[in-house]
N, CA, C and O atoms as CSV, one atom per row, in Angstrom:
chain,resi,resn,atom,element,x,y,z
A,1,UNK,N,N,-13.980,33.574,-11.902
A,1,UNK,CA,C,-15.041,33.735,-10.916
A,1,UNK,C,C,-15.699,32.387,-10.663
A,1,UNK,O,O,-16.093,31.681,-11.591
A,2,UNK,N,N,-15.806,32.051,-9.385
A,2,UNK,CA,C,-16.500,30.813,-9.025
A,2,UNK,C,C,-17.437,31.106,-7.861
A,2,UNK,O,O,-17.049,31.727,-6.872
A,3,UNK,N,N,-18.662,30.652,-7.996
A,3,UNK,CA,C,-19.679,30.808,-6.966
A,3,UNK,C,C,-20.262,29.438,-6.680
A,3,UNK,O,O,-20.746,28.765,-7.590
A,4,UNK,N,N,-20.222,29.021,-5.431
A,4,UNK,CA,C,-20.697,27.692,-5.049
A,4,UNK,C,C,-21.731,27.840,-3.942
A,4,UNK,O,O,-21.414,28.224,-2.816
A,5,UNK,N,N,-22.961,27.531,-4.286
A,5,UNK,CA,C,-24.072,27.636,-3.342
A,5,UNK,C,C,-24.303,26.301,-2.644
A,5,UNK,O,O,-24.084,25.237,-3.224
A,6,UNK,N,N,-24.743,26.370,-1.402
A,6,UNK,CA,C,-25.046,25.164,-0.646
A,6,UNK,C,C,-26.066,25.480,0.436
A,6,UNK,O,O,-26.369,26.642,0.707
A,7,UNK,N,N,-26.592,24.421,1.052
A,7,UNK,CA,C,-27.499,24.602,2.177
A,7,UNK,C,C,-28.955,24.360,1.877
A,7,UNK,O,O,-29.786,24.406,2.784
A,8,UNK,N,N,-29.282,24.106,0.639
A,8,UNK,CA,C,-30.670,23.854,0.291
A,8,UNK,C,C,-31.146,22.499,0.797
A,8,UNK,O,O,-30.374,21.716,1.351
A,9,UNK,N,N,-32.431,22.241,0.596
A,9,UNK,CA,C,-32.992,20.971,1.021
A,9,UNK,C,C,-34.508,21.012,1.045
A,9,UNK,O,O,-35.136,21.937,0.530
A,10,UNK,N,N,-35.069,19.999,1.649
A,10,UNK,CA,C,-36.517,19.892,1.789
A,10,UNK,C,C,-36.904,20.369,3.189
A,10,UNK,O,O,-36.338,19.920,4.186
A,11,UNK,N,N,-37.855,21.264,3.251
A,11,UNK,CA,C,-38.295,21.802,4.531
A,11,UNK,C,C,-39.805,21.982,4.503
A,11,UNK,O,O,-40.393,22.240,3.453
A,12,UNK,N,N,-40.415,21.843,5.653
A,12,UNK,CA,C,-41.859,22.024,5.742
A,12,UNK,C,C,-42.214,23.507,5.766
A,12,UNK,O,O,-41.398,24.335,6.171
A,13,UNK,N,N,-43.411,23.839,5.339
A,13,UNK,CA,C,-43.853,25.248,5.443
A,13,UNK,C,C,-43.688,25.760,6.866
A,13,UNK,O,O,-44.000,25.065,7.833
A,14,UNK,N,N,-43.195,26.984,6.975
A,14,UNK,CA,C,-42.923,27.564,8.279
A,14,UNK,C,C,-41.526,27.297,8.790
A,14,UNK,O,O,-41.108,27.883,9.789
A,15,UNK,N,N,-40.808,26.433,8.128
A,15,UNK,CA,C,-39.457,26.096,8.549
A,15,UNK,C,C,-38.423,27.107,8.098
A,15,UNK,O,O,-38.745,28.126,7.487
A,16,UNK,N,N,-37.164,26.801,8.414
A,16,UNK,CA,C,-36.053,27.703,8.112
A,16,UNK,C,C,-34.913,26.942,7.443
A,16,UNK,O,O,-34.735,25.740,7.644
A,17,UNK,N,N,-34.154,27.675,6.648
A,17,UNK,CA,C,-32.920,27.168,6.054
A,17,UNK,C,C,-31.933,28.317,5.997
A,17,UNK,O,O,-32.322,29.484,5.945
A,18,UNK,N,N,-30.648,27.977,6.006
A,18,UNK,CA,C,-29.599,28.965,5.808
A,18,UNK,C,C,-28.766,28.533,4.621
A,18,UNK,O,O,-28.116,27.487,4.640
A,19,UNK,N,N,-28.795,29.357,3.588
A,19,UNK,CA,C,-28.007,29.086,2.396
A,19,UNK,C,C,-26.655,29.775,2.494
A,19,UNK,O,O,-26.526,30.839,3.099
A,20,UNK,N,N,-25.653,29.153,1.890
A,20,UNK,CA,C,-24.310,29.717,1.859
A,20,UNK,C,C,-23.826,29.816,0.429
A,20,UNK,O,O,-24.210,29.021,-0.428
A,21,UNK,N,N,-22.978,30.801,0.181
A,21,UNK,CA,C,-22.364,30.968,-1.130
A,21,UNK,C,C,-20.884,31.248,-0.915
A,21,UNK,O,O,-20.512,32.243,-0.292
A,22,UNK,N,N,-20.054,30.371,-1.428
A,22,UNK,CA,C,-18.605,30.547,-1.359
A,22,UNK,C,C,-18.123,31.153,-2.664
A,22,UNK,O,O,-18.337,30.588,-3.736
A,23,UNK,N,N,-17.474,32.299,-2.570
A,23,UNK,CA,C,-17.024,33.024,-3.754
A,23,UNK,C,C,-15.504,32.976,-3.853
A,23,UNK,O,O,-14.800,33.021,-2.845
A,24,UNK,N,N,-15.019,32.886,-5.069
A,24,UNK,CA,C,-13.574,32.907,-5.295
A,24,UNK,C,C,-13.287,33.419,-6.697
A,24,UNK,O,O,-14.167,33.454,-7.557
A,25,UNK,N,N,-12.047,33.811,-6.906
A,25,UNK,CA,C,-11.634,34.250,-8.226
A,25,UNK,C,C,-11.782,35.737,-8.478
A,25,UNK,O,O,-11.514,36.207,-9.584
A,26,UNK,N,N,-12.204,36.483,-7.469
A,26,UNK,CA,C,-12.312,37.923,-7.601
A,26,UNK,C,C,-12.185,38.542,-6.217
A,26,UNK,O,O,-12.241,37.839,-5.208
A,27,UNK,N,N,-12.015,39.858,-6.173
A,27,UNK,CA,C,-11.857,40.552,-4.899
A,27,UNK,C,C,-13.227,40.741,-4.274
A,27,UNK,O,O,-13.912,41.731,-4.533
A,28,UNK,N,N,-13.611,39.794,-3.462
A,28,UNK,CA,C,-14.976,39.699,-2.929
A,28,UNK,C,C,-15.397,40.971,-2.196
A,28,UNK,O,O,-16.525,41.437,-2.362
A,29,UNK,N,N,-14.512,41.525,-1.399
A,29,UNK,CA,C,-14.902,42.617,-0.508
A,29,UNK,C,C,-15.308,43.894,-1.231
A,29,UNK,O,O,-15.963,44.748,-0.634
A,30,UNK,N,N,-14.938,44.046,-2.491
A,30,UNK,CA,C,-15.269,45.282,-3.206
A,30,UNK,C,C,-16.534,45.160,-4.026
A,30,UNK,O,O,-16.910,46.093,-4.735
A,31,UNK,N,N,-17.195,44.013,-3.934
A,31,UNK,CA,C,-18.418,43.789,-4.696
A,31,UNK,C,C,-19.630,43.664,-3.778
A,31,UNK,O,O,-19.587,42.962,-2.767
A,32,UNK,N,N,-20.709,44.353,-4.143
A,32,UNK,CA,C,-21.994,44.016,-3.558
A,32,UNK,C,C,-22.356,42.605,-4.022
A,32,UNK,O,O,-21.900,42.149,-5.071
A,33,UNK,N,N,-23.180,41.924,-3.229
A,33,UNK,CA,C,-23.573,40.560,-3.562
A,33,UNK,C,C,-25.090,40.430,-3.473
A,33,UNK,O,O,-25.755,41.233,-2.818
A,34,UNK,N,N,-25.614,39.439,-4.121
A,34,UNK,CA,C,-27.057,39.261,-4.149
A,34,UNK,C,C,-27.421,37.790,-4.256
A,34,UNK,O,O,-26.621,36.947,-4.662
A,35,UNK,N,N,-28.651,37.521,-3.878
A,35,UNK,CA,C,-29.237,36.196,-4.057
A,35,UNK,C,C,-30.379,36.299,-5.070
A,35,UNK,O,O,-31.090,37.301,-5.148
A,36,UNK,N,N,-30.519,35.242,-5.824
A,36,UNK,CA,C,-31.554,35.149,-6.853
A,36,UNK,C,C,-32.161,33.761,-6.768
A,36,UNK,O,O,-31.575,32.859,-6.171
A,37,UNK,N,N,-33.320,33.588,-7.357
A,37,UNK,CA,C,-33.905,32.255,-7.377
A,37,UNK,C,C,-34.673,32.038,-8.672
A,37,UNK,O,O,-35.121,32.981,-9.323
A,38,UNK,N,N,-34.808,30.770,-9.021
A,38,UNK,CA,C,-35.538,30.406,-10.231
A,38,UNK,C,C,-36.409,29.209,-9.940
A,38,UNK,O,O,-35.922,28.109,-9.680
A,39,UNK,N,N,-37.708,29.441,-9.989
A,39,UNK,CA,C,-38.655,28.351,-9.848
A,39,UNK,C,C,-38.831,27.657,-11.193
A,39,UNK,O,O,-38.570,28.245,-12.242
A,40,UNK,N,N,-39.267,26.422,-11.156
A,40,UNK,CA,C,-39.433,25.655,-12.381
A,40,UNK,C,C,-40.410,26.369,-13.308
A,40,UNK,O,O,-41.516,26.736,-12.913
A,41,UNK,N,N,-39.977,26.554,-14.534
A,41,UNK,CA,C,-40.831,27.185,-15.525
A,41,UNK,C,C,-40.894,28.700,-15.457
A,41,UNK,O,O,-41.622,29.339,-16.217
A,42,UNK,N,N,-40.118,29.272,-14.531
A,42,UNK,CA,C,-40.128,30.722,-14.353
A,42,UNK,C,C,-38.750,31.300,-14.666
A,42,UNK,O,O,-37.757,30.575,-14.731
A,43,UNK,N,N,-38.710,32.607,-14.856
A,43,UNK,CA,C,-37.425,33.276,-15.034
A,43,UNK,C,C,-36.737,33.444,-13.684
A,43,UNK,O,O,-37.388,33.484,-12.640
A,44,UNK,N,N,-35.449,33.539,-13.721
A,44,UNK,CA,C,-34.693,33.795,-12.499
A,44,UNK,C,C,-35.011,35.200,-12.004
A,44,UNK,O,O,-35.087,36.140,-12.795
A,45,UNK,N,N,-35.198,35.342,-10.688
A,45,UNK,CA,C,-35.543,36.638,-10.114
A,45,UNK,C,C,-34.586,36.994,-8.987
A,45,UNK,O,O,-34.120,36.129,-8.246
A,46,UNK,N,N,-34.311,38.251,-8.880
A,46,UNK,CA,C,-33.513,38.781,-7.771
A,46,UNK,C,C,-34.365,38.795,-6.511
A,46,UNK,O,O,-35.548,39.132,-6.569
A,47,UNK,N,N,-33.774,38.431,-5.364
A,47,UNK,CA,C,-34.546,38.468,-4.124
A,47,UNK,C,C,-33.877,39.248,-2.999
A,47,UNK,O,O,-34.571,39.731,-2.104
A,48,UNK,N,N,-32.555,39.387,-3.012
A,48,UNK,CA,C,-31.908,40.092,-1.904
A,48,UNK,C,C,-30.533,40.579,-2.329
A,48,UNK,O,O,-29.850,39.924,-3.116
A,49,UNK,N,N,-30.133,41.725,-1.808
A,49,UNK,CA,C,-28.815,42.267,-2.090
A,49,UNK,C,C,-28.185,42.846,-0.845
A,49,UNK,O,O,-28.877,43.297,0.068
A,50,UNK,N,N,-26.857,42.830,-0.816
A,50,UNK,CA,C,-26.111,43.390,0.296
A,50,UNK,C,C,-24.942,44.184,-0.260
A,50,UNK,O,O,-24.238,43.730,-1.162
A,51,UNK,N,N,-24.746,45.371,0.287
A,51,UNK,CA,C,-23.692,46.244,-0.200
A,51,UNK,C,C,-22.330,45.782,0.319
A,51,UNK,O,O,-22.237,44.875,1.147
A,52,UNK,N,N,-21.282,46.424,-0.186
A,52,UNK,CA,C,-19.957,46.153,0.351
A,52,UNK,C,C,-19.944,46.477,1.830
A,52,UNK,O,O,-20.587,47.435,2.259
A,53,UNK,N,N,-19.247,45.721,2.591
A,53,UNK,CA,C,-19.155,45.828,4.050
A,53,UNK,C,C,-20.457,45.507,4.766
A,53,UNK,O,O,-20.516,45.572,5.994
A,54,UNK,N,N,-21.501,45.163,4.023
A,54,UNK,CA,C,-22.765,44.811,4.654
A,54,UNK,C,C,-23.548,45.979,5.198
A,54,UNK,O,O,-24.468,45.793,5.995
A,55,UNK,N,N,-23.200,47.180,4.782
A,55,UNK,CA,C,-23.828,48.374,5.327
A,55,UNK,C,C,-25.310,48.463,5.000
A,55,UNK,O,O,-26.117,48.862,5.839
A,56,UNK,N,N,-25.659,48.093,3.791
A,56,UNK,CA,C,-27.039,48.192,3.331
A,56,UNK,C,C,-27.520,46.853,2.789
A,56,UNK,O,O,-26.750,46.083,2.216
A,57,UNK,N,N,-28.810,46.594,2.982
A,57,UNK,CA,C,-29.440,45.411,2.401
A,57,UNK,C,C,-30.751,45.820,1.748
A,57,UNK,O,O,-31.332,46.856,2.071
A,58,UNK,N,N,-31.194,44.995,0.838
A,58,UNK,CA,C,-32.423,45.278,0.093
A,58,UNK,C,C,-33.070,43.951,-0.247
A,58,UNK,O,O,-32.386,42.972,-0.546
A,59,UNK,N,N,-34.417,43.921,-0.198
A,59,UNK,CA,C,-35.130,42.671,-0.406
A,59,UNK,C,C,-36.300,42.858,-1.349
A,59,UNK,O,O,-36.916,43.923,-1.402
A,60,UNK,N,N,-36.594,41.809,-2.086
A,60,UNK,CA,C,-37.822,41.788,-2.872
A,60,UNK,C,C,-39.007,41.692,-1.921
A,60,UNK,O,O,-38.898,41.125,-0.834
A,61,UNK,N,N,-40.122,42.243,-2.334
A,61,UNK,CA,C,-41.307,42.242,-1.473
A,61,UNK,C,C,-41.707,40.825,-1.051
A,61,UNK,O,O,-42.213,40.616,0.052
A,62,UNK,N,N,-41.476,39.863,-1.936
A,62,UNK,CA,C,-41.916,38.491,-1.657
A,62,UNK,C,C,-41.193,37.862,-0.473
A,62,UNK,O,O,-41.698,36.913,0.127
A,63,UNK,N,N,-40.014,38.382,-0.131
A,63,UNK,CA,C,-39.225,37.767,0.942
A,63,UNK,C,C,-38.950,38.722,2.096
A,63,UNK,O,O,-38.389,38.317,3.114
A,64,UNK,N,N,-39.333,39.967,1.951
A,64,UNK,CA,C,-39.048,40.977,2.966
A,64,UNK,C,C,-39.657,40.576,4.294
A,64,UNK,O,O,-40.822,40.184,4.360
A,65,UNK,N,N,-38.864,40.674,5.352
A,65,UNK,CA,C,-39.333,40.311,6.679
A,65,UNK,C,C,-39.154,38.850,7.023
A,65,UNK,O,O,-39.302,38.460,8.182
A,66,UNK,N,N,-38.835,38.032,6.025
A,66,UNK,CA,C,-38.626,36.590,6.273
A,66,UNK,C,C,-37.196,36.154,5.978
A,66,UNK,O,O,-36.683,35.240,6.625
A,67,UNK,N,N,-36.555,36.788,5.022
A,67,UNK,CA,C,-35.197,36.426,4.618
A,67,UNK,C,C,-34.218,37.511,5.075
A,67,UNK,O,O,-34.570,38.686,5.188
A,68,UNK,N,N,-32.982,37.080,5.333
A,68,UNK,CA,C,-31.937,38.011,5.744
A,68,UNK,C,C,-30.628,37.641,5.055
A,68,UNK,O,O,-30.171,36.501,5.136
A,69,UNK,N,N,-30.033,38.619,4.376
A,69,UNK,CA,C,-28.766,38.403,3.682
A,69,UNK,C,C,-27.629,39.000,4.514
A,69,UNK,O,O,-27.728,40.120,5.016
A,70,UNK,N,N,-26.564,38.240,4.645
A,70,UNK,CA,C,-25.371,38.702,5.354
A,70,UNK,C,C,-24.133,38.274,4.578
A,70,UNK,O,O,-24.207,37.466,3.652
A,71,UNK,N,N,-22.994,38.833,4.977
A,71,UNK,CA,C,-21.749,38.475,4.304
A,71,UNK,C,C,-20.611,38.408,5.303
A,71,UNK,O,O,-20.654,39.042,6.357
A,72,UNK,N,N,-19.602,37.639,4.964
A,72,UNK,CA,C,-18.382,37.529,5.767
A,72,UNK,C,C,-17.217,37.739,4.812
A,72,UNK,O,O,-16.817,36.815,4.103
A,73,UNK,N,N,-16.676,38.939,4.791
A,73,UNK,CA,C,-15.616,39.254,3.844
A,73,UNK,C,C,-14.326,38.503,4.151
A,73,UNK,O,O,-13.526,38.264,3.247
A,74,UNK,N,N,-14.112,38.133,5.392
A,74,UNK,CA,C,-12.907,37.389,5.746
A,74,UNK,C,C,-12.928,35.989,5.141
A,74,UNK,O,O,-11.880,35.418,4.841
A,75,UNK,N,N,-14.120,35.447,4.967
A,75,UNK,CA,C,-14.271,34.091,4.433
A,75,UNK,C,C,-14.761,34.078,2.988
A,75,UNK,O,O,-14.929,33.006,2.405
A,76,UNK,N,N,-14.989,35.241,2.408
A,76,UNK,CA,C,-15.536,35.336,1.045
A,76,UNK,C,C,-16.848,34.565,0.928
A,76,UNK,O,O,-17.055,33.790,-0.006
A,77,UNK,N,N,-17.724,34.797,1.899
A,77,UNK,CA,C,-18.989,34.080,1.940
A,77,UNK,C,C,-20.152,35.065,1.996
A,77,UNK,O,O,-20.040,36.151,2.564
A,78,UNK,N,N,-21.251,34.671,1.405
A,78,UNK,CA,C,-22.504,35.394,1.560
A,78,UNK,C,C,-23.564,34.371,1.938
A,78,UNK,O,O,-23.567,33.243,1.447
A,79,UNK,N,N,-24.460,34.787,2.818
A,79,UNK,CA,C,-25.448,33.880,3.376
A,79,UNK,C,C,-26.867,34.404,3.150
A,79,UNK,O,O,-27.086,35.603,2.975
A,80,UNK,N,N,-27.813,33.482,3.159
A,80,UNK,CA,C,-29.218,33.860,3.115
A,80,UNK,C,C,-29.956,33.043,4.160
A,80,UNK,O,O,-30.156,31.840,3.999
A,81,UNK,N,N,-30.357,33.709,5.228
A,81,UNK,CA,C,-31.181,33.072,6.254
A,81,UNK,C,C,-32.633,33.188,5.828
A,81,UNK,O,O,-33.136,34.289,5.604
A,82,UNK,N,N,-33.296,32.063,5.718
A,82,UNK,CA,C,-34.675,32.043,5.243
A,82,UNK,C,C,-35.565,31.480,6.353
A,82,UNK,O,O,-35.402,30.333,6.769
A,83,UNK,N,N,-36.485,32.280,6.817
A,83,UNK,CA,C,-37.409,31.882,7.877
A,83,UNK,C,C,-38.838,31.886,7.355
A,83,UNK,O,O,-39.141,32.503,6.334
A,84,UNK,N,N,-39.708,31.188,8.070
A,84,UNK,CA,C,-41.128,31.134,7.702
A,84,UNK,C,C,-41.294,30.811,6.215
A,84,UNK,O,O,-41.989,31.516,5.484
A,85,UNK,N,N,-40.657,29.758,5.800
A,85,UNK,CA,C,-40.673,29.403,4.382
A,85,UNK,C,C,-42.055,28.987,3.932
A,85,UNK,O,O,-42.829,28.402,4.689
A,86,UNK,N,N,-42.349,29.301,2.679
A,86,UNK,CA,C,-43.647,29.009,2.072
A,86,UNK,C,C,-43.436,28.140,0.825
A,86,UNK,O,O,-42.350,28.144,0.245
A,87,UNK,N,N,-44.458,27.406,0.418
A,87,UNK,CA,C,-44.309,26.594,-0.799
A,87,UNK,C,C,-43.868,27.422,-2.016
A,87,UNK,O,O,-43.159,26.912,-2.883
A,88,UNK,N,N,-44.279,28.681,-2.082
A,88,UNK,CA,C,-43.873,29.544,-3.199
A,88,UNK,C,C,-42.393,29.866,-3.195
A,88,UNK,O,O,-41.875,30.390,-4.181
A,89,UNK,N,N,-41.696,29.560,-2.099
A,89,UNK,CA,C,-40.255,29.772,-2.048
A,89,UNK,C,C,-39.485,28.627,-2.706
A,89,UNK,O,O,-38.262,28.697,-2.834
A,90,UNK,N,N,-40.183,27.589,-3.117
A,90,UNK,CA,C,-39.535,26.466,-3.789
A,90,UNK,C,C,-38.879,26.938,-5.078
A,90,UNK,O,O,-39.544,27.486,-5.958
A,91,UNK,N,N,-37.573,26.724,-5.186
A,91,UNK,CA,C,-36.812,27.212,-6.330
A,91,UNK,C,C,-35.366,26.760,-6.186
A,91,UNK,O,O,-34.964,26.227,-5.152
A,92,UNK,N,N,-34.601,26.983,-7.236
A,92,UNK,CA,C,-33.142,26.864,-7.156
A,92,UNK,C,C,-32.608,28.252,-6.835
A,92,UNK,O,O,-32.965,29.233,-7.486
A,93,UNK,N,N,-31.754,28.322,-5.829
A,93,UNK,CA,C,-31.234,29.602,-5.340
A,93,UNK,C,C,-29.782,29.772,-5.776
A,93,UNK,O,O,-28.973,28.847,-5.710
A,94,UNK,N,N,-29.486,30.991,-6.223
A,94,UNK,CA,C,-28.161,31.327,-6.731
A,94,UNK,C,C,-27.657,32.617,-6.091
A,94,UNK,O,O,-28.449,33.466,-5.682
A,95,UNK,N,N,-26.343,32.755,-6.008
A,95,UNK,CA,C,-25.758,34.037,-5.618
A,95,UNK,C,C,-25.017,34.620,-6.817
A,95,UNK,O,O,-24.687,33.908,-7.765
A,96,UNK,N,N,-24.764,35.920,-6.760
A,96,UNK,CA,C,-24.017,36.590,-7.824
A,96,UNK,C,C,-23.533,37.919,-7.285
A,96,UNK,O,O,-23.969,38.364,-6.223
A,97,UNK,N,N,-22.645,38.543,-8.006
A,97,UNK,CA,C,-22.260,39.909,-7.682
A,97,UNK,C,C,-23.391,40.847,-8.072
A,97,UNK,O,O,-24.253,40.511,-8.884
A,98,UNK,N,N,-23.365,42.041,-7.466
A,98,UNK,CA,C,-24.406,43.015,-7.744
A,98,UNK,C,C,-25.312,43.206,-6.559
A,98,UNK,O,O,-25.451,42.308,-5.728
A,99,UNK,N,N,-25.938,44.376,-6.468
A,99,UNK,CA,C,-26.784,44.709,-5.315
A,99,UNK,C,C,-28.268,44.466,-5.598
A,99,UNK,O,O,-28.920,43.703,-4.886
A,100,UNK,N,N,-28.790,45.103,-6.620
A,100,UNK,CA,C,-30.218,44.948,-6.940
A,100,UNK,C,C,-30.430,44.223,-8.259
A,100,UNK,O,O,-31.558,44.088,-8.732
A,101,UNK,N,N,-29.353,43.766,-8.836
A,101,UNK,CA,C,-29.427,42.921,-10.026
A,101,UNK,C,C,-28.120,42.155,-10.139
A,101,UNK,O,O,-27.112,42.541,-9.547
A,102,UNK,N,N,-28.141,41.083,-10.891
A,102,UNK,CA,C,-26.923,40.296,-11.083
A,102,UNK,C,C,-26.006,41.017,-12.058
A,102,UNK,O,O,-26.433,41.462,-13.123
A,103,UNK,N,N,-24.740,41.123,-11.675
A,103,UNK,CA,C,-23.754,41.751,-12.543
A,103,UNK,C,C,-22.913,40.736,-13.302
A,103,UNK,O,O,-22.489,40.987,-14.430
A,104,UNK,N,N,-22.677,39.597,-12.681
A,104,UNK,CA,C,-21.817,38.609,-13.312
A,104,UNK,C,C,-22.569,37.750,-14.307
A,104,UNK,O,O,-23.745,37.439,-14.116
A,105,UNK,N,N,-21.875,37.370,-15.375
A,105,UNK,CA,C,-22.492,36.489,-16.363
A,105,UNK,C,C,-22.386,35.034,-15.953
A,105,UNK,O,O,-23.145,34.189,-16.427
A,106,UNK,N,N,-21.441,34.743,-15.069
A,106,UNK,CA,C,-21.257,33.361,-14.651
A,106,UNK,C,C,-22.121,33.072,-13.437
A,106,UNK,O,O,-22.181,33.863,-12.495
A,107,UNK,N,N,-22.786,31.931,-13.473
A,107,UNK,CA,C,-23.628,31.493,-12.368
A,107,UNK,C,C,-23.100,30.169,-11.835
A,107,UNK,O,O,-22.520,29.380,-12.580
A,108,UNK,N,N,-23.303,29.930,-10.549
A,108,UNK,CA,C,-22.980,28.638,-9.971
A,108,UNK,C,C,-24.047,27.616,-10.314
A,108,UNK,O,O,-24.930,27.863,-11.134
A,109,UNK,N,N,-23.947,26.468,-9.670
A,109,UNK,CA,C,-24.903,25.406,-9.944
A,109,UNK,C,C,-26.208,25.612,-9.184
A,109,UNK,O,O,-27.216,24.967,-9.474
A,110,UNK,N,N,-26.178,26.511,-8.214
A,110,UNK,CA,C,-27.375,26.772,-7.413
A,110,UNK,C,C,-27.596,25.693,-6.368
A,110,UNK,O,O,-26.945,24.648,-6.373
A,111,UNK,N,N,-28.523,25.972,-5.481
A,111,UNK,CA,C,-28.903,24.998,-4.464
A,111,UNK,C,C,-30.427,24.928,-4.415
A,111,UNK,O,O,-31.101,25.955,-4.349
A,112,UNK,N,N,-30.958,23.719,-4.449
A,112,UNK,CA,C,-32.399,23.511,-4.545
A,112,UNK,C,C,-33.050,23.627,-3.178
A,112,UNK,O,O,-32.600,23.014,-2.210
A,113,UNK,N,N,-34.106,24.411,-3.110
A,113,UNK,CA,C,-34.930,24.517,-1.912
A,113,UNK,C,C,-36.336,24.054,-2.268
A,113,UNK,O,O,-36.945,24.549,-3.217
A,114,UNK,N,N,-36.839,23.105,-1.503
A,114,UNK,CA,C,-38.198,22.608,-1.691
A,114,UNK,C,C,-38.954,22.791,-0.383
A,114,UNK,O,O,-38.551,22.274,0.659
A,115,UNK,N,N,-40.047,23.528,-0.451
A,115,UNK,CA,C,-40.883,23.755,0.728
A,115,UNK,C,C,-42.188,22.995,0.512
A,115,UNK,O,O,-43.012,23.354,-0.329
A,116,UNK,N,N,-42.344,21.950,1.290
A,116,UNK,CA,C,-43.498,21.079,1.066
A,116,UNK,C,C,-43.754,20.243,2.301
A,116,UNK,O,O,-42.855,19.995,3.105
A,117,UNK,N,N,-45.017,19.806,2.437
A,117,UNK,CA,C,-45.364,18.874,3.502
A,117,UNK,C,C,-45.090,17.449,3.036
A,117,UNK,O,O,-45.315,16.500,3.788
């Protein structure tokens, strides 16, 4: 299993970013996928999940209405569109299998998002 996150960066409050996760080493289409994040000094938290085929999505209250998770099974990719970013969104973002929690023990390197003026 390999998960490679990308798309992070420095953005001003109110800005947007689109994160990508390239998955390999497993049958991507049969797994729900999720995004998680870990702020400095905090535990990693689940923030969004998407079911197989993208039929259902679920979000943590902290990101609901601002973030959108999608997937492309043909490309083995999962995305996180983040709008109206806030300083509290500053964290390292990770993807994993699972819908409302991480199922895989292996994590990628993550992608850093910094929301600041």
